[in-house]
OpenMM code with the backbone's topology and positions (N, CA, C; nanometers):
from openmm import Vec3, app, unit

residues = "UNK UNK UNK UNK UNK UNK UNK UNK UNK UNK UNK UNK UNK UNK UNK UNK UNK UNK UNK UNK UNK UNK UNK UNK UNK UNK UNK UNK UNK UNK UNK UNK UNK UNK UNK UNK UNK UNK UNK UNK UNK UNK UNK UNK UNK UNK UNK UNK UNK UNK UNK UNK UNK UNK UNK UNK UNK UNK UNK UNK UNK UNK UNK UNK UNK UNK UNK UNK UNK UNK UNK UNK UNK UNK".split()
positions = [
    Vec3(-6.9430, 0.3643, 0.3842),
    Vec3(-6.8608, 0.3602, 0.5026),
    Vec3(-6.7269, 0.4279, 0.4806),
    Vec3(-6.6694, 0.4071, 0.3666),
    Vec3(-6.5365, 0.4624, 0.3408),
    Vec3(-6.5402, 0.6151, 0.3375),
    Vec3(-6.6467, 0.6752, 0.2847),
    Vec3(-6.6568, 0.8207, 0.2767),
    Vec3(-6.6585, 0.8857, 0.4146),
    Vec3(-6.7064, 0.8148, 0.5147),
    Vec3(-6.7162, 0.8691, 0.6497),
    Vec3(-6.6027, 0.8216, 0.7397),
    Vec3(-6.4997, 0.7627, 0.6823),
    Vec3(-6.3920, 0.6993, 0.7583),
    Vec3(-6.3270, 0.7913, 0.8620),
    Vec3(-6.3284, 0.9208, 0.8394),
    Vec3(-6.2681, 1.0130, 0.9359),
    Vec3(-6.3576, 1.0359, 1.0576),
    Vec3(-6.4763, 0.9790, 1.0583),
    Vec3(-6.5718, 1.0002, 1.1677),
    Vec3(-6.5876, 0.8801, 1.2606),
    Vec3(-6.5251, 0.7701, 1.2294),
    Vec3(-6.5389, 0.6511, 1.3132),
    Vec3(-6.4162, 0.5611, 1.2957),
    Vec3(-6.4001, 0.4695, 1.3885),
    Vec3(-6.3002, 0.3637, 1.3798),
    Vec3(-6.3748, 0.2317, 1.3830),
    Vec3(-6.3593, 0.1524, 1.2798),
    Vec3(-6.4202, 0.0200, 1.2777),
    Vec3(-6.3277, -0.0727, 1.3555),
    Vec3(-6.3735, -0.1144, 1.4705),
    Vec3(-6.2884, -0.1918, 1.5593),
    Vec3(-6.2985, -0.3417, 1.5329),
    Vec3(-6.4194, -0.3909, 1.5079),
    Vec3(-6.4393, -0.5343, 1.4939),
    Vec3(-6.5502, -0.5634, 1.3941),
    Vec3(-6.5375, -0.6765, 1.3265),
    Vec3(-6.6419, -0.7268, 1.2374),
    Vec3(-6.6781, -0.8670, 1.2841),
    Vec3(-6.8074, -0.8931, 1.2966),
    Vec3(-6.8543, -1.0252, 1.3361),
    Vec3(-6.9425, -1.0828, 1.2262),
    Vec3(-6.9226, -1.2081, 1.1982),
    Vec3(-7.0055, -1.2797, 1.1028),
    Vec3(-7.0196, -1.4231, 1.1510),
    Vec3(-7.1216, -1.4914, 1.1020),
    Vec3(-7.1437, -1.6305, 1.1393),
    Vec3(-7.0259, -1.7174, 1.0976),
    Vec3(-6.9630, -1.6836, 0.9855),
    Vec3(-6.8462, -1.7601, 0.9406),
    Vec3(-6.7202, -1.6756, 0.9530),
    Vec3(-6.6156, -1.7373, 0.9969),
    Vec3(-6.4892, -1.6672, 1.0168),
    Vec3(-6.4317, -1.6083, 0.8895),
    Vec3(-6.4487, -1.6785, 0.7785),
    Vec3(-6.3923, -1.6277, 0.6532),
    Vec3(-6.4610, -1.4991, 0.6087),
    Vec3(-6.5921, -1.4917, 0.6268),
    Vec3(-6.6633, -1.3673, 0.5940),
    Vec3(-6.6201, -1.2539, 0.6858),
    Vec3(-6.6125, -1.2815, 0.8132),
    Vec3(-6.5712, -1.1794, 0.9094),
    Vec3(-6.4318, -1.1266, 0.8762),
    Vec3(-6.3388, -1.2177, 0.8476),
    Vec3(-6.2006, -1.1780, 0.8179),
    Vec3(-6.1945, -1.0970, 0.6890),
    Vec3(-6.2676, -1.1368, 0.5870),
    Vec3(-6.2647, -1.0652, 0.4589),
    Vec3(-6.3147, -0.9219, 0.4746),
    Vec3(-6.4244, -0.9031, 0.5458),
    Vec3(-6.4794, -0.7686, 0.5660),
    Vec3(-6.3878, -0.6871, 0.6575),
    Vec3(-6.3358, -0.7494, 0.7612),
    Vec3(-6.2436, -0.6790, 0.8518),
    Vec3(-6.1206, -0.6311, 0.7771),
    Vec3(-6.0675, -0.7137, 0.6897),
    Vec3(-5.9513, -0.6754, 0.6099),
    Vec3(-5.9869, -0.5637, 0.5127),
    Vec3(-6.0992, -0.5775, 0.4448),
    Vec3(-6.1417, -0.4777, 0.3469),
    Vec3(-6.1581, -0.3394, 0.4093),
    Vec3(-6.2142, -0.3337, 0.5305),
    Vec3(-6.2418, -0.2056, 0.5941),
    Vec3(-6.1460, -0.1713, 0.7071),
    Vec3(-6.0361, -0.2476, 0.7158),
    Vec3(-5.9271, -0.2206, 0.8099),
    Vec3(-5.9710, -0.2202, 0.9563),
    Vec3(-6.0535, -0.3158, 0.9927),
    Vec3(-6.0941, -0.3316, 1.1321),
    Vec3(-5.9801, -0.3933, 1.2117),
    Vec3(-5.9817, -0.3725, 1.3412),
    Vec3(-5.8774, -0.4271, 1.4278),
    Vec3(-5.8788, -0.5793, 1.4320),
    Vec3(-5.9979, -0.6382, 1.4326),
    Vec3(-6.0069, -0.7838, 1.4355),
    Vec3(-6.1416, -0.8312, 1.3846),
    Vec3(-6.1519, -0.9616, 1.3636),
    Vec3(-6.2746, -1.0269, 1.3191),
    Vec3(-6.3080, -1.1380, 1.4181),
    Vec3(-6.4364, -1.1679, 1.4288),
    Vec3(-6.4799, -1.2727, 1.5209),
    Vec3(-6.6086, -1.3363, 1.4710),
    Vec3(-6.6388, -1.4514, 1.5274),
    Vec3(-6.7683, -1.5151, 1.5038),
    Vec3(-6.8505, -1.5154, 1.6325),
    Vec3(-6.7979, -1.4540, 1.7370),
    Vec3(-6.8611, -1.4558, 1.8690),
    Vec3(-6.9156, -1.3185, 1.9083),
    Vec3(-7.0473, -1.3055, 1.9114),
    Vec3(-7.1117, -1.1800, 1.9496),
    Vec3(-7.0726, -1.1388, 2.0913),
    Vec3(-7.0574, -1.2347, 2.1789),
    Vec3(-7.0209, -1.2067, 2.3175),
    Vec3(-6.8848, -1.1382, 2.3265),
    Vec3(-6.7945, -1.1698, 2.2342),
    Vec3(-6.6630, -1.1058, 2.2335),
    Vec3(-6.6764, -0.9559, 2.2094),
    Vec3(-6.7648, -0.9185, 2.1196),
    Vec3(-6.7888, -0.7766, 2.0921),
    Vec3(-6.8493, -0.7091, 2.2142),
    Vec3(-6.9448, -0.7750, 2.2773),
    Vec3(-7.0124, -0.7163, 2.3926),
    Vec3(-6.9183, -0.6968, 2.5104),
    Vec3(-6.8184, -0.7804, 2.5229),
    Vec3(-6.7243, -0.7682, 2.6351),
    Vec3(-6.6043, -0.6795, 2.6025),
    Vec3(-6.5940, -0.6308, 2.4802),
    Vec3(-6.4813, -0.5474, 2.4383),
    Vec3(-6.5055, -0.4022, 2.4797),
    Vec3(-6.4252, -0.3522, 2.5716),
    Vec3(-6.4408, -0.2151, 2.6220),
    Vec3(-6.4162, -0.1097, 2.5145),
    Vec3(-6.3466, -0.1445, 2.4082),
    Vec3(-6.3195, -0.0492, 2.3010),
    Vec3(-6.4361, -0.0341, 2.2034),
    Vec3(-6.5381, -0.1176, 2.2168),
    Vec3(-6.6565, -0.1094, 2.1311),
    Vec3(-6.7619, -0.0276, 2.2035),
    Vec3(-6.8019, 0.0856, 2.1438),
    Vec3(-6.9064, 0.1656, 2.2075),
    Vec3(-7.0354, 0.1697, 2.1260),
    Vec3(-7.0316, 0.1225, 2.0023),
    Vec3(-7.1504, 0.1161, 1.9177),
    Vec3(-7.1524, -0.0173, 1.8454),
    Vec3(-7.2656, -0.0826, 1.8481),
    Vec3(-7.2833, -0.2094, 1.7762),
    Vec3(-7.3824, -0.1840, 1.6638),
    Vec3(-7.3393, -0.2076, 1.5411),
    Vec3(-7.4265, -0.1974, 1.4253),
    Vec3(-7.4752, -0.3383, 1.3939),
    Vec3(-7.6061, -0.3577, 1.3995),
    Vec3(-7.6630, -0.4905, 1.3790),
    Vec3(-7.7265, -0.4956, 1.2412),
    Vec3(-7.6732, -0.5832, 1.1573),
    Vec3(-7.7220, -0.5983, 1.0203),
    Vec3(-7.7416, -0.7465, 0.9907),
    Vec3(-7.8243, -0.8087, 1.0720),
    Vec3(-7.8509, -0.9515, 1.0590),
    Vec3(-7.9913, -0.9733, 1.0048),
    Vec3(-8.0303, -1.0984, 0.9970),
    Vec3(-8.1680, -1.1311, 0.9626),
    Vec3(-8.2597, -1.0723, 1.0690),
    Vec3(-8.3771, -1.0303, 1.0271),
    Vec3(-8.4698, -0.9616, 1.1169),
    Vec3(-8.5051, -1.0425, 1.2410),
    Vec3(-8.5141, -1.1726, 1.2288),
    Vec3(-8.5538, -1.2534, 1.3436),
    Vec3(-8.4480, -1.2568, 1.4538),
    Vec3(-8.3277, -1.2116, 1.4252),
    Vec3(-8.2201, -1.2087, 1.5252),
    Vec3(-8.2038, -1.0720, 1.5905),
    Vec3(-8.2626, -0.9689, 1.5341),
    Vec3(-8.2424, -0.8325, 1.5824),
    Vec3(-8.2775, -0.8154, 1.7296),
    Vec3(-8.3952, -0.8583, 1.7689),
    Vec3(-8.4424, -0.8342, 1.9054),
    Vec3(-8.3468, -0.8849, 2.0109),
    Vec3(-8.3063, -1.0085, 1.9992),
    Vec3(-8.2151, -1.0685, 2.0982),
    Vec3(-8.0819, -0.9954, 2.1006),
    Vec3(-8.0291, -0.9665, 1.9825),
    Vec3(-7.8978, -0.9009, 1.9758),
    Vec3(-7.9046, -0.7583, 2.0297),
    Vec3(-8.0101, -0.6863, 1.9987),
    Vec3(-8.0263, -0.5501, 2.0503),
    Vec3(-8.0336, -0.5529, 2.2023),
    Vec3(-8.1145, -0.6425, 2.2554),
    Vec3(-8.1291, -0.6514, 2.4007),
    Vec3(-7.9951, -0.6799, 2.4674),
    Vec3(-7.9201, -0.7750, 2.4161),
    Vec3(-7.7904, -0.8095, 2.4757),
    Vec3(-7.6909, -0.6932, 2.4641),
    Vec3(-7.6901, -0.6246, 2.3513),
    Vec3(-7.5985, -0.5123, 2.3338),
    Vec3(-7.6332, -0.3994, 2.4308),
    Vec3(-7.7616, -0.3693, 2.4450),
    Vec3(-7.8024, -0.2642, 2.5385),
    Vec3(-7.7708, -0.3020, 2.6821),
    Vec3(-7.7934, -0.4280, 2.7164),
    Vec3(-7.7600, -0.4749, 2.8512),
    Vec3(-7.6101, -0.4657, 2.8773),
    Vec3(-7.5290, -0.4749, 2.7719),
    Vec3(-7.3829, -0.4652, 2.7855),
    Vec3(-7.3371, -0.3192, 2.7863),
    Vec3(-7.4313, -0.2255, 2.7764),
    Vec3(-7.3965, -0.0837, 2.7818),
    Vec3(-7.3518, -0.0258, 2.6482),
    Vec3(-7.3824, -0.0939, 2.5390),
    Vec3(-7.3411, -0.0469, 2.4063),
    Vec3(-7.4514, 0.0376, 2.3446),
    Vec3(-7.4133, 0.1342, 2.2629),
    Vec3(-7.5069, 0.2025, 2.1761),
    Vec3(-7.5378, 0.1071, 2.0621),
    Vec3(-7.6585, 0.1160, 2.0056),
    Vec3(-7.6993, 0.0193, 1.9027),
    Vec3(-7.7589, 0.0926, 1.7839),
    Vec3(-7.7194, 0.0495, 1.6640),
    Vec3(-7.7780, 0.0946, 1.5388),
    Vec3(-7.8260, -0.0295, 1.4653),
    Vec3(-7.9557, -0.0335, 1.4321),
    Vec3(-8.0120, -0.1505, 1.3645),
    Vec3(-8.0590, -0.1082, 1.2267),
] * unit.nanometer
topology = app.Topology()
chain = topology.addChain("A")
for resn in residues:
    res = topology.addResidue(resn, chain)
    for name in ("N", "CA", "C"):
        topology.addAtom(name, app.Element.getBySymbol(name[0]), res)
């Protein structure tokens, strides 16, 4: 991710636990961290959602992100 830093802006990091989200957001200089997927979907500054969760969660998250008008990378 760091090698391509000039090609994207990491706006938000989401994790099930706030401490994980905050640690990754700080490490990669994201604007904010959250534990709420809905917050990302409602954020107009987010145009791509990268989903890196357990496989059983992918389908639901992809569907919601697409319905919110986001591009999705799984």
